[in-house]
C-alpha positions as CSV (number, residue, x, y, z in Angstrom):
1,X,0.0,0.0,0.0
2,X,2.8,2.4,0.8
3,X,4.5,1.7,-2.5
4,X,1.3,2.5,-4.4
5,X,0.9,5.8,-2.4
6,X,4.5,6.8,-3.3
7,X,4.0,5.7,-6.9
8,X,0.9,7.9,-7.5
9,X,2.3,10.9,-5.5
10,X,5.5,10.8,-7.7
11,X,3.4,10.4,-10.8
12,X,1.4,13.5,-10.0
13,X,4.5,15.4,-9.0
14,X,5.3,15.8,-12.7
15,X,8.6,17.8,-12.7
16,X,8.6,18.9,-9.1
17,X,12.0,17.6,-8.0
18,X,11.3,18.1,-4.3
19,X,8.2,16.0,-4.4
20,X,9.7,13.3,-6.6
21,X,12.6,13.0,-4.2
22,X,10.2,12.6,-1.3
23,X,8.1,10.0,-3.0
24,X,11.0,8.0,-4.3
25,X,12.3,7.7,-0.7
26,X,8.8,6.4,0.3
27,X,8.9,3.8,-2.5
28,X,12.4,2.8,-1.6
29,X,11.3,1.9,1.9
30,X,9.2,-1.0,0.6
31,X,11.4,-2.3,-2.2
32,X,13.3,-4.7,0.1
33,X,10.0,-6.4,1.0
34,X,8.0,-6.1,-2.2
35,X,9.2,-6.7,-5.8
36,X,7.2,-5.4,-8.6
37,X,9.0,-5.0,-11.9
38,X,6.9,-1.9,-13.0
39,X,7.6,-0.2,-9.7
40,X,11.3,-0.7,-10.0
41,X,11.4,0.6,-13.5
42,X,9.3,3.6,-12.6
43,X,11.7,4.2,-9.7
44,X,14.6,4.1,-12.1
45,X,12.8,6.7,-14.3
46,X,12.3,9.0,-11.3
47,X,16.0,8.6,-10.3
48,X,16.9,9.7,-13.8
49,X,14.6,12.8,-13.4
50,X,16.6,13.5,-10.3
51,X,19.9,13.1,-12.2
52,X,21.0,10.0,-10.3
53,X,22.1,7.5,-13.0
54,X,23.7,5.2,-10.4
55,X,20.5,4.6,-8.5
56,X,18.6,4.3,-11.7
57,X,21.0,1.7,-13.0
58,X,20.9,-0.3,-9.7
59,X,17.1,-0.3,-9.8
60,X,17.1,-1.7,-13.3
61,X,19.8,-4.2,-12.5
62,X,17.5,-5.5,-9.7
63,X,14.8,-6.0,-12.3
64,X,17.1,-7.8,-14.7
65,X,18.4,-10.1,-12.0
66,X,14.9,-11.3,-11.3
67,X,13.7,-11.1,-14.9
68,X,16.5,-11.2,-17.5
69,X,14.1,-11.0,-20.4
70,X,12.5,-7.7,-19.3
71,X,12.6,-5.6,-22.5
72,X,11.7,-2.4,-20.7
73,X,14.5,-2.7,-18.1
74,X,17.1,-3.8,-20.6
75,X,16.3,-1.0,-23.1
76,X,16.2,1.7,-20.4
77,X,19.5,0.4,-19.0
78,X,21.0,0.5,-22.5
79,X,19.8,4.1,-22.9
80,X,21.4,5.1,-19.5
81,X,24.7,3.5,-20.5
82,X,24.7,5.5,-23.8
83,X,24.1,8.8,-22.0
């Protein structure tokens, strides 16, 4: 439930960096206990908005460890590497 709250709050934050930072920290609280591929990918996208390529990469690598065939995670990771 907490992850969903953070997800929607971050989604509606649009480009407000302060709000995105707050909501990603809320989402990050639950990630050790709850794996959802879409949540991890979304978290990576928000880390990119915050300019944190390392955390974005780590989030995507977590997805790829659990689902090596994830096209979304693999393509986003490739895009980050090319930046």
